[in-house]
C-alpha positions as CSV (number, residue, x, y, z in Angstrom):
1,X,14.9,-6.0,33.1
2,X,11.4,-5.4,34.4
3,X,9.2,-8.5,34.9
4,X,6.0,-8.8,32.8
5,X,4.0,-9.4,36.0
6,X,4.7,-5.8,37.2
7,X,2.1,-4.5,34.8
8,X,-1.3,-6.0,34.3
9,X,-3.6,-5.1,31.4
10,X,-7.3,-4.6,32.2
11,X,-9.2,-5.1,28.9
12,X,-12.8,-6.3,28.2
13,X,-12.8,-7.7,24.6
14,X,-16.5,-8.2,24.6
15,X,-16.9,-4.4,25.0
16,X,-13.6,-2.7,24.1
17,X,-12.6,-5.2,21.4
18,X,-15.3,-4.1,19.0
19,X,-13.8,-0.9,17.6
20,X,-10.4,0.5,16.9
21,X,-11.0,3.3,19.4
22,X,-12.0,0.8,22.0
23,X,-8.6,-0.8,22.0
24,X,-7.2,2.3,23.6
25,X,-9.7,2.2,26.4
26,X,-7.7,-0.6,28.1
27,X,-6.2,0.2,31.5
28,X,-2.9,-0.8,33.0
29,X,-2.3,-1.7,36.6
30,X,1.4,-1.1,37.5
31,X,3.2,-2.4,40.6
32,X,6.3,-0.3,39.8
33,X,7.5,2.0,42.5
34,X,8.0,5.0,40.3
35,X,6.9,6.6,37.1
36,X,8.0,4.9,33.9
37,X,8.1,6.2,30.3
38,X,6.6,3.6,28.1
39,X,5.3,2.8,24.6
40,X,2.2,0.6,24.0
41,X,2.0,-1.8,21.0
42,X,-1.4,-3.5,20.4
43,X,-1.5,-6.4,17.9
44,X,-4.8,-7.8,16.9
45,X,-5.0,-11.1,14.8
46,X,-8.0,-13.1,13.5
47,X,-7.8,-16.8,13.4
48,X,-9.2,-16.8,9.8
49,X,-7.0,-14.2,8.2
50,X,-4.0,-13.5,10.4
51,X,-2.8,-10.0,11.4
52,X,-5.5,-7.4,11.3
53,X,-3.9,-4.3,12.8
54,X,-0.9,-3.2,14.8
55,X,-1.1,0.1,16.8
56,X,2.0,1.7,18.3
57,X,1.4,4.7,20.5
58,X,3.6,7.7,21.3
59,X,5.5,7.5,24.6
60,X,3.5,8.2,27.7
61,X,4.0,8.1,31.5
62,X,3.0,4.9,33.3
63,X,2.3,5.8,37.0
64,X,2.2,3.3,39.9
65,X,-1.4,2.1,40.3
66,X,-4.1,1.9,37.6
67,X,-3.5,3.9,34.4
68,X,-5.8,5.0,31.6
69,X,-4.3,6.1,28.3
70,X,-4.2,9.8,27.7
71,X,-6.9,11.2,25.5
72,X,-6.2,11.5,21.7
73,X,-3.6,8.7,21.7
74,X,-5.0,7.2,18.5
75,X,-4.3,10.4,16.6
76,X,-0.6,10.3,17.3
77,X,-0.2,6.6,17.0
78,X,1.2,4.5,14.2
79,X,-1.5,2.3,12.8
80,X,-0.7,-0.5,10.3
81,X,-3.5,-2.6,8.8
82,X,-3.2,-6.1,7.5
83,X,-3.9,-7.1,3.9
84,X,-7.3,-8.9,4.3
85,X,-11.0,-8.2,4.3
86,X,-11.4,-7.8,8.0
87,X,-8.6,-5.2,8.1
88,X,-10.2,-3.4,5.2
89,X,-13.5,-3.2,7.0
90,X,-11.7,-2.0,10.2
91,X,-9.8,0.7,8.2
92,X,-13.0,2.0,6.5
93,X,-15.6,1.7,9.2
94,X,-13.5,1.6,12.5
95,X,-15.1,-1.6,13.8
96,X,-14.1,-5.3,13.9
97,X,-16.3,-7.7,12.0
98,X,-17.4,-11.1,13.3
99,X,-14.3,-13.4,13.9
100,X,-12.2,-15.2,16.5
101,X,-9.6,-12.6,17.7
102,X,-6.5,-12.4,19.8
103,X,-5.7,-9.0,21.3
104,X,-2.1,-8.6,22.5
105,X,-0.9,-5.6,24.6
106,X,2.8,-5.1,25.0
107,X,4.4,-2.2,27.0
108,X,8.1,-1.4,26.4
109,X,10.2,1.2,28.2
110,X,11.8,4.2,26.5
111,X,11.0,7.2,24.3
112,X,11.2,5.4,20.9
113,X,8.3,3.4,19.2
114,X,8.5,0.0,20.9
115,X,12.3,-0.6,20.8
116,X,12.9,-0.5,24.6
117,X,12.9,-3.2,27.3
118,X,9.7,-5.1,27.9
119,X,7.6,-3.9,30.8
120,X,4.5,-6.0,30.4
121,X,2.7,-8.2,27.9
122,X,-0.8,-9.8,28.0
123,X,-3.1,-11.4,25.4
124,X,-6.9,-11.9,25.3
125,X,-8.9,-14.3,23.1
126,X,-12.5,-13.5,22.2
127,X,-15.0,-14.8,19.6
128,X,-16.7,-11.6,18.6
129,X,-20.2,-11.6,17.3
130,X,-22.1,-8.4,16.3
131,X,-24.8,-7.0,18.5
132,X,-28.4,-7.6,17.4
133,X,-30.4,-4.4,16.8
134,X,-31.8,-2.8,19.9
135,X,-35.5,-3.0,19.0
136,X,-38.3,-1.2,20.6
137,X,-41.5,-3.1,21.0
138,X,-44.1,-1.1,22.9
139,X,-45.6,1.5,22.5
140,X,-45.4,0.8,18.8
141,X,-44.1,3.4,16.4
142,X,-46.9,5.9,15.2
143,X,-49.3,4.1,17.5
144,X,-52.3,5.9,19.2
145,X,-52.8,4.7,22.8
146,X,-55.2,5.6,25.5
147,X,-52.9,4.8,28.4
148,X,-51.5,8.1,29.9
149,X,-49.0,6.2,32.0
150,X,-47.7,3.6,29.6
151,X,-45.0,1.1,30.3
152,X,-42.1,0.7,27.9
153,X,-40.7,-2.5,26.4
154,X,-37.8,-3.3,24.2
155,X,-35.8,-6.4,23.1
156,X,-32.7,-7.1,25.2
157,X,-29.3,-6.6,23.7
158,X,-27.8,-9.8,22.3
159,X,-25.3,-11.3,22.7
160,X,-25.8,-10.7,26.4
161,X,-23.0,-8.6,28.0
162,X,-22.5,-8.9,31.8
163,X,-23.3,-5.6,33.5
164,X,-25.2,-4.0,30.5
165,X,-27.8,-1.4,31.5
166,X,-30.3,0.7,29.6
167,X,-31.3,4.3,29.4
168,X,-34.6,5.6,28.2
169,X,-35.5,9.1,27.0
170,X,-39.1,10.3,26.5
171,X,-40.0,13.8,25.3
172,X,-42.9,15.7,23.8
173,X,-42.8,16.4,20.1
174,X,-43.9,19.9,19.2
175,X,-46.1,20.6,16.1
176,X,-44.0,20.3,13.0
177,X,-40.9,19.1,14.9
178,X,-38.9,16.1,13.8
179,X,-38.5,13.3,16.4
180,X,-34.7,13.5,16.3
181,X,-34.8,17.2,17.1
182,X,-37.3,16.6,19.9
183,X,-35.1,14.0,21.5
184,X,-32.0,16.2,21.1
185,X,-33.3,19.6,22.1
186,X,-36.5,19.3,24.1
187,X,-36.4,18.9,27.9
188,X,-37.1,15.2,28.5
189,X,-40.1,14.1,30.5
190,X,-38.2,10.8,31.3
191,X,-34.5,10.5,31.3
192,X,-33.8,7.4,33.3
193,X,-30.6,5.3,33.4
194,X,-29.4,2.2,35.3
195,X,-32.2,0.1,34.0
196,X,-31.3,-3.6,34.3
197,X,-34.1,-5.2,32.4
198,X,-35.6,-4.5,28.9
199,X,-38.6,-2.8,30.2
200,X,-39.6,0.2,32.4
201,X,-42.8,0.9,34.2
202,X,-44.0,4.5,34.0
203,X,-42.3,6.3,36.9
204,X,-44.9,7.1,39.6
205,X,-43.4,10.5,40.3
206,X,-43.8,11.7,36.6
207,X,-47.0,13.5,35.7
208,X,-49.2,11.5,33.3
209,X,-49.0,12.2,29.6
210,X,-51.5,14.6,27.9
211,X,-54.2,13.4,25.5
212,X,-53.7,14.7,22.0
213,X,-49.9,15.1,22.4
214,X,-47.2,13.3,20.4
215,X,-44.2,11.8,22.2
216,X,-40.8,10.4,21.0
217,X,-38.8,7.8,22.9
218,X,-35.4,6.1,22.4
219,X,-33.4,3.5,24.4
220,X,-29.6,3.1,24.6
221,X,-27.6,0.2,26.0
222,X,-24.4,0.9,27.8
223,X,-21.9,-0.6,30.1
224,X,-20.0,1.7,32.4
225,X,-19.1,4.8,30.3
226,X,-19.3,2.9,27.0
227,X,-22.3,3.2,24.7
228,X,-23.0,-0.2,23.1
229,X,-26.1,0.3,21.0
230,X,-28.9,2.8,20.3
231,X,-32.5,1.9,19.3
232,X,-34.5,3.7,16.6
233,X,-36.5,6.7,17.6
234,X,-40.2,5.9,17.8
235,X,-43.2,8.2,18.3
236,X,-46.7,7.6,19.6
237,X,-49.8,9.8,20.3
238,X,-52.0,9.7,23.4
239,X,-55.5,9.5,21.9
240,X,-58.4,7.8,23.7
241,X,-61.3,8.6,21.3
242,X,-62.0,5.9,18.8
243,X,-58.8,4.1,19.8
244,X,-60.2,0.6,19.6
245,X,-59.9,-1.1,16.3
246,X,-61.8,-4.1,15.0
247,X,-59.6,-7.1,14.4
248,X,-59.0,-7.9,10.7
249,X,-57.0,-10.6,9.0
250,X,-54.2,-8.0,8.7
251,X,-54.0,-7.9,12.6
252,X,-52.6,-11.5,12.6
253,X,-49.0,-11.8,11.5
254,X,-47.7,-15.1,10.2
255,X,-46.3,-17.3,13.0
256,X,-43.1,-17.8,11.0
257,X,-42.5,-14.0,10.7
258,X,-43.2,-13.5,14.4
259,X,-40.8,-16.3,15.4
260,X,-37.9,-14.5,13.6
261,X,-38.0,-11.7,16.1
262,X,-36.5,-11.7,19.6
263,X,-39.6,-11.3,21.7
264,X,-43.3,-10.7,20.8
265,X,-45.2,-8.4,23.1
266,X,-48.5,-10.1,24.2
267,X,-50.9,-7.5,25.6
268,X,-53.2,-10.0,27.2
269,X,-53.5,-11.9,23.9
270,X,-51.3,-13.8,21.4
271,X,-52.5,-13.4,17.9
272,X,-50.9,-15.0,14.9
273,X,-51.8,-16.6,11.5
274,X,-50.9,-20.2,10.7
275,X,-51.8,-22.5,7.8
276,X,-53.1,-26.1,8.2
277,X,-53.1,-28.3,5.2
278,X,-54.7,-31.2,7.0
279,X,-58.2,-31.8,8.4
280,X,-59.8,-29.9,11.2
281,X,-58.2,-30.7,14.6
282,X,-57.6,-29.2,18.0
283,X,-54.5,-27.1,18.1
284,X,-51.8,-28.8,20.3
285,X,-49.7,-26.2,22.1
286,X,-48.1,-25.4,25.4
287,X,-46.6,-22.3,27.1
288,X,-43.5,-22.3,29.3
289,X,-42.3,-19.5,31.5
290,X,-38.7,-18.5,30.8
291,X,-38.5,-16.1,33.8
292,X,-39.5,-18.7,36.3
293,X,-39.2,-22.2,34.6
294,X,-40.6,-24.0,37.7
295,X,-44.0,-22.2,37.3
296,X,-46.5,-24.2,35.2
297,X,-48.9,-22.4,32.8
298,X,-52.2,-24.1,33.2
299,X,-55.8,-23.7,32.0
300,X,-55.0,-22.8,28.4
301,X,-58.0,-22.2,26.2
302,X,-59.0,-24.9,23.6
303,X,-58.2,-23.7,20.1
304,X,-59.8,-25.2,17.0
305,X,-57.5,-25.5,14.0
306,X,-59.4,-25.4,10.7
307,X,-58.1,-26.6,7.3
308,X,-56.5,-23.8,5.4
309,X,-55.5,-20.4,6.8
310,X,-56.2,-19.8,10.5
311,X,-56.3,-16.5,12.5
312,X,-55.6,-17.7,16.0
313,X,-56.2,-15.6,19.1
314,X,-55.1,-17.1,22.5
315,X,-56.8,-15.2,25.4
316,X,-54.4,-15.1,28.4
317,X,-55.8,-11.9,29.9
318,X,-57.6,-13.7,32.8
319,X,-55.2,-16.6,33.2
320,X,-53.8,-16.5,36.7
321,X,-50.8,-18.5,35.7
322,X,-49.5,-15.6,33.6
323,X,-47.3,-13.1,35.3
324,X,-47.2,-9.5,34.2
325,X,-43.8,-8.6,32.8
326,X,-42.5,-12.2,32.5
327,X,-41.0,-13.9,29.5
328,X,-42.6,-17.0,28.0
329,X,-42.2,-19.4,25.0
330,X,-45.2,-20.7,23.0
331,X,-44.7,-24.1,21.3
332,X,-47.1,-25.2,18.5
333,X,-47.3,-28.8,17.5
334,X,-48.9,-28.7,14.0
335,X,-50.6,-31.6,12.3
336,X,-47.9,-31.9,9.6
337,X,-45.4,-32.8,12.4
338,X,-43.6,-29.4,12.4
339,X,-43.0,-27.4,15.6
340,X,-43.2,-23.6,15.8
341,X,-42.0,-21.6,18.7
342,X,-42.7,-18.0,19.7
343,X,-40.9,-16.2,22.5
344,X,-43.0,-13.4,24.0
345,X,-43.2,-10.9,26.8
346,X,-46.5,-11.0,28.6
347,X,-48.2,-7.7,29.7
348,X,-51.6,-7.6,31.1
349,X,-53.9,-5.7,28.8
350,X,-54.6,-2.1,29.8
351,X,-58.4,-1.6,30.4
């Protein structure tokens, strides 16, 4: 009888445990001295409902060393789904919904479906949470900008996955062309991978963008060779004439709406709307740096808070405490005793 320690399963539940196909991306490290014919049985259970799915593959060869499963194994496998809501979603959509899972991998020897001698068994526990949408933040969709070498910002993928990287594609959109077709068929101006932060400065080796042209861009998050999430496709136009717009009340979004997002992009200024039901007072607020918590943000402007609706603009463009590309959190202490917080990414305003 072969010992279970002779085969080790290499499985990343936070990545591969999200889809049915991902289960078969596990790898197996064998210390056996020769090739072994084996069958793999994968059993996934959820703490809340019990058994979700059992997958039994066709026989395949397990070689000494690290083994990946042959392509197309799921097509020839026996797949049995449980009788519960999580299993129904998995059967219909192919992905695991939020739950606490146990993933068990069992290898048995022989040509039949899992009736031979055990070769190796290993289980993994993981509390799976769905990824948040990968949201672009700047340049804004359908925006008109004067910067011909813009920097690009997006919200980081949550929950955070160790080793996650981003890829950005930017391409010109021809007249009458859909943005999806532009990103799919046009030669990209920027096609950069291995980005470790949710931002990218315009590459110095790339020619500047052309005024009057429309551009489409999209970001994807991946780890290794596995795609984790794709953003929407946004477009913007480089247009310098009459690009400045007067601030109106519609330019100031409610602080509660802004706080629901992941990160607000502050281009030199923070602008928001807030209601004060009490008398006129000085706004109590502070800003802390999340990127470098030891750095203090000083010399914040004094803001008057009027009774009723307020359209607040905090000018940080000349504040030497603010670091371009760093993350911060703004905390408001309102007269009614409530506290509002806004996380933001600071970017020095483009002149």
